[in-house]
N, C-alpha and C positions, 0 to 999 in steps of 0.2 A: 593894396591899391594898384600895384603894377598889373596884377591879373585882371582887374576890372578895366584898366585903362588901355592895355596893349594886347590883350589876349582874347581869343575866341574859343570857347569850350563847347564842344558838341559831342554827341554820342559816338560819332565815327572819327573825329579828329580833334586835334588841339593845335592852334596856330598862333604865332606871335608876330606882330608888326608894329614898329614905332609909329607914333602919330604924325611925325614929320615936322612938328613945330620946332623951330630952332632954339627956343628958350624953354622947352619943356623940362620941368624939374623931375619928372617921373621916369621917362625913358631916354632923355637926352637927345642931342642933335643927331640926325642921320648922317652917316659918314659916306654913304654911296653918292655918286653923282645924281642930281635931282631927277634927270630923265629916267635913270635906271630905277631909282626909288619909287617914282610914280607908276612904273610899270608892274610893281609888285602889289599883290592883293592877298587878303585872307583867303584861305581855301574855301571854295564854294560848297554849299549843301547840295545834295541831290534834289533836282527839281524836275517835275514832269513837264513834258511838252503839252501845250494847250490842247485839251480835248482828247488826250491819249494817255494810255497807261505806261508808255515808254518814257524814259528819262532823257533829259537833254544831255548832249555831249559835254565833256569838260570844257572844251573850247567855247561853247555857247554860254556857259555859266561863269567863266573866268572874268573877273572884274565887275560882276553884277552882285548887288546886295541880295543875299538869299536868306531864307529862314529854314527851320526844320519842319515846316508844314507838310512836306511831301516825304519825310523820312519813312521808309517802308515799315519800320517797327512801330510807327505811330498810326499806321493806316488800319486801325481796328475796324473790322467790318463784321457783318452778321455771320455767325458760325453755323446757324441752322439753314442757311441757303448758300451752299458752296458755289463759288464762281471760278471760272478759269479765264485766262487771258484771251482765249479764242471765242468766248461766248458772244453771241449776238441775239437779237430778238427772235430770230428764226432758227438759230442753231445753238445747241447746248452740247458741249463735250462731256461725255460720261465720266464721272469720277469714281471708278471702280478698279479693283485689282486687275481685272481682265483687260482694262483699257490702258494700263501702264505700258509705255514703250521705251522709256529711258529715264534717267535721273540726272540732275544737275546739282552742284553744291553751291550754297550761298557763300559769297566771298566775305561776308561779314561774320556770320555765326558758325559757318562750317557744316551746317546741317544739309542732308540730302533731301531734295524735293523731286517729286515725280512729275513726268510729262505724260499727258494722256492724249489719245486719239480714239475716235469712234471705230475706225477701221484700221487694220494693220497696214503699216507702210511697206511699200515694195523696196527693193534694194536701193534703187536710185534715190527714192525719197528719203530713206534712212540715212544714206550717205550725205545727202544735201542737208539734212537736219544736223548731223554730227559736225559737218563743216561750219555751219552757221553758229553752233554752240561754242566752237573754238574761239569765236570773237566776242562772246557774251560775258560780261562781268555781272553775273546774276546776284541779286539781293532779294531776300524773301519779300513777297508781296508785289514784285515787279513783273513785267512781261519778259519774254525771251526772244521773240522774233520781231523784226521790223514789219510794219503793216504791209509793205510791198513784197514780202517774201511769199513764195508760192504756197508754203505750208502754214502761213500765219492764221488762216481760218480753220485749220484742222488740228494743229498741235496746241494744246492748252496746258497751262500750269496754274495752280491755284493762286488767286490774287487776294483771297480773304484770309491771309495768314501774315505773320510777321516773325521776327527772329526769336520770339519767345514761344512760338508754337512747336509742339513736339513733332518729331519725325512721324509722318502719317502711317497708319496701319497698312495702307496700300503698298507701301515700300516693302514691308515684310511679307505681305500676303501674295504679292505678284509672283509670276513664274520666271522672272528675269534673272534670278540668282544674284541679287545685289549682295555686297558684303554686309555682314552683320555690323550694326552700329548701336550705340546707346540711344534709345528712343528719346531721351530727355535732352541731351546736349549734343548728340551727333558724333561723339567720340568714336573713332575707329578701333578702339581697344575695349570692347565690352567684356564683362565678366562672364564665365561659363554659366549657363542656366542649370540649376540643380536638377538632377534626374527626376527626383520625386515631384518637382513642380511641373516639369515638362510632361511627365506621365499623366498629369491630371487635366491638361489643357491641349486644345488643338494648336494654338499658337501662344508663344511666350516671347515677348519683346524684351531684350536685355537692357541692363544699365551698366555703366562703367563704375570703377571703384570710387571715384569722387562722388558721383550722384548717389551711389549706394550708401556711402558714409553720411550723406546729407539726408538720408531717410527716404529717398525716392524708391518706391516699390517696383517690382517687375510688373509689366503690363501684360495681362493675360486675356485671351479671347477663346471662347468656345470650351466651356468646362465639360470634361468627359465624365460620364457616369461609370463608376467602377463596378464591375461585376462582383456580386457577393459569392 
């Protein structure tokens, strides 16, 4: 009864707040001064800005009733038509290993996600991107750059994914030399790939010990034909 009355349970958080009624038999009377108590609210859900893939700031959502409608992991979209945050009607960012320029880690699931551009960034642009990423709390399915950033129309990240999506094959196939991770959960401690499996494929994407014990197989690409 207490959980249903005073608590808010979400995928990303759990918060508790008394109802404030002085005669409540479930949570009891609030002991804080009334003005202080009224300034407290349940933690807000992530909510998108109207007409944008970017999320509202914490300050803009604080004190507002929110729902899980815009939770990134609920944003199931078509997998057969990949989309990036920089796509427009006249511009499509290529989603290929050759177009990978950087990666960013989801603050919720810890998986690495690739950033793509059609053309290679020069040093000044690359530095500008890295500086902008320092201020981003990225979550799978969301954007990374504000609309007014000079690179917003050039740097894209897939938005048709969520926290259940595997680490992309582009992460492993790119020439950026990213650290090996478990393709299923994103763990930075993958198991070594057996030599006999590696010898039979162009690419083998590893799993960690936990995923391996759960029956998650190695992900392989490009089977090699063995000479007789």
